[in-house]
C-alpha positions, 0 to 999 in steps of 0.5 A, spaced: 584 211 350 578 207 349 581 201 353 583 206 358 576 209 359 573 202 360 579 201 365 577 207 369 570 205 368 571 199 371 575 202 377 569 207 378 564 201 378 568 197 382 569 203 387 562 204 387 560 197 389 565 197 394 562 203 397 555 200 397 558 194 400 561 198 406 554 201 407 551 195 407 556 192 412 555 198 416 547 197 416 548 190 419 553 192 424 548 198 426 543 193 427 547 188 431 549 193 436 542 195 437 540 188 438 546 187 443 544 193 446 536 190 447 539 183 449 543 187 455 538 191 457 533 185 458 538 182 461 540 188 466 532 188 468 532 181 470 538 182 474 536 188 477 529 187 479 522 186 475 520 191 471 514 195 472 509 191 467 512 184 470 506 181 473 510 174 475 514 174 481 516 167 484 515 169 491 507 170 489 506 163 486 502 161 492 500 167 495 493 169 497 494 176 494 497 174 487 491 176 483 491 183 486 499 184 485 499 181 478 493 186 476 497 192 479 503 190 476 500 189 469 497 196 470 505 199 471 502 201 478 507 196 482 513 193 481 518 188 484 524 189 488 532 189 485 532 181 486 526 180 482 521 178 487 515 182 490 517 181 498 509 181 500 510 181 507 515 187 507 512 193 510 510 199 505 512 206 507 507 212 506 511 214 500 510 207 497 503 207 498 501 214 496 505 213 490 500 207 488 494 211 490 496 217 486 498 213 480 492 208 480 487 214 480 490 220 477 497 218 473 504 219 473 508 224 477 516 225 476 520 227 482 520 235 484 525 234 489 530 230 492 526 225 494 524 219 489 516 220 491 516 228 491 512 228 485 506 224 488 507 226 495 506 233 492 500 232 488 497 228 494 498 234 498 495 238 493 489 234 492 487 233 500 489 226 500 495 227 505 497 232 510 504 235 512 505 230 517 504 224 512 510 228 508 514 228 514 513 221 515 514 219 508 519 213 509 516 210 515 511 204 515 504 206 514 499 204 519 492 201 517 488 207 520 492 212 516 491 208 510 484 208 511 484 215 512 488 216 505 483 211 501 477 215 504 480 222 502 481 219 495 474 216 495 471 223 496 476 228 493 478 224 487 473 218 485 468 223 488 464 217 491 458 218 496 459 216 503 455 210 506 450 213 510 449 207 514 455 204 518 452 199 522 456 193 520 462 197 522 460 198 529 462 191 530 469 192 530 471 193 537 476 198 536 472 202 531 472 208 536 479 207 539 481 213 535 475 218 534 478 222 528 479 216 524 472 213 525 469 215 519 475 213 514 475 207 517 468 205 517 467 207 510 473 203 508 470 197 511 463 198 509 465 199 502 469 193 502 476 196 501 479 194 508 476 189 512 477 187 519 482 182 523 479 175 524 478 177 532 473 182 530 478 188 530 480 193 525 487 193 528 488 200 526 495 201 529 499 195 526 503 197 519 500 194 513 504 190 508 506 190 501 501 185 499 496 188 504 497 195 500 496 192 493 490 189 495 487 195 498 489 199 492 486 194 487 479 195 491 480 202 491 481 203 484 476 197 482 470 197 485 468 190 482 474 187 487 471 190 493 468 186 499 462 191 501 459 189 508 451 189 508 448 195 513 445 192 519 438 196 520 435 197 527 428 196 524 426 195 517 423 202 517 429 205 519 425 210 522 430 212 528 433 216 522 430 223 521 431 229 517 433 236 520 426 239 519 423 233 522 427 234 528 425 241 528 418 239 528 419 234 534 422 240 538 417 245 537 411 240 538 414 237 544 417 242 549 421 236 553 424 233 547 432 233 548 437 235 542 444 232 544 450 233 541 455 227 542 461 230 540 467 232 544 466 238 548 471 242 544 467 240 537 461 242 540 463 249 542 466 250 535 459 249 532 453 246 534 445 246 533 442 251 537 438 249 543 442 242 543 446 240 549 453 236 549 453 229 552 460 226 549 459 219 547 465 217 551 461 219 557 454 215 555 458 209 554 462 210 561 456 211 565 450 214 563 447 215 570 452 221 570 450 225 564 445 230 563 440 224 559 434 224 563 432 217 567 425 217 564 426 212 559 420 215 555 424 221 554 424 224 547 432 224 545 434 227 538 442 225 537 447 228 532 455 228 532 460 230 526 458 225 521 453 220 524 457 214 526 457 217 534 450 218 534 449 211 531 453 208 537 449 213 542 443 211 539 445 203 540 447 205 547 441 208 549 436 203 546 440 198 549 439 202 556 431 202 555 430 208 552 424 208 546 424 214 543 431 216 541 432 219 534 438 221 530 439 226 525 446 224 523 452 229 522 452 236 524 455 237 517 448 235 514 445 240 518 442 245 513 441 251 517 445 256 521 450 253 527 452 257 533 459 257 537 462 259 543 466 265 542 464 267 535 462 274 533 
């Protein structure tokens, strides 16, 4: 009985040792499987495209935008294509640009619909960064003036940055006023050094933006230290051509011959204007000053305004070049602290 008991005990011990050994082998097998999966996963990532945090792209080694692309890649804001390259000269779509803007300034948003960027587009629309027509053209190449508008909306609505009041340096862009609704956005991005002009003195707002250009714009948008701000050019050291609303009212009350001129388009003027002002569009002043309601007397006191200040500044320059010596500007009607009038309003 003792021998049998001892034999059984050895069998039990042997069985338990065997079970432990099997458990250890199973653990090793599981570890090997996990390691193999990781290796395969890494290999697949390298074959199908650079990961979101891979900041090294072979086609960016000697490219002028390498630093900006690498910085955004390290932040997980941009990634390479399926071949592991960045393709800096390919055009960026509206959806791709909006995704970079929102991810860089707000955060990550998963798809809410069938389109891969629907989450980002929806958030940008909610924040007033884009409009419905941007969503409709989400897969089309983005043009520069639209990129400027999106960036300016981001500066205002998300980053809460104040606009640059003096955009005189932007007036050096020969095509700044080619799109009247784009002037302020383009000027702000130019003055803040987020988007710079072309070597030929143009902003070139109708041309498409490349992936390398987009990365540079996004980097400057979210990192102020990366910007190339433009120095404002003041007409004189005192800058006394810019006056306040109260100063304008005082001049108008004391000098009956003083003229308050709205240089916006007629439709804009009719929608809301400063009482007592007349409408003389900037385009008319630029085309033929003699055919406008501006007096011929170069000593006339003229006070200008527009929507935000850029067109009144341009009108100031045109009038002073024409010999007028008493020209002032109150900037934009948006800053007027008193009531406005409008045609057709109740």
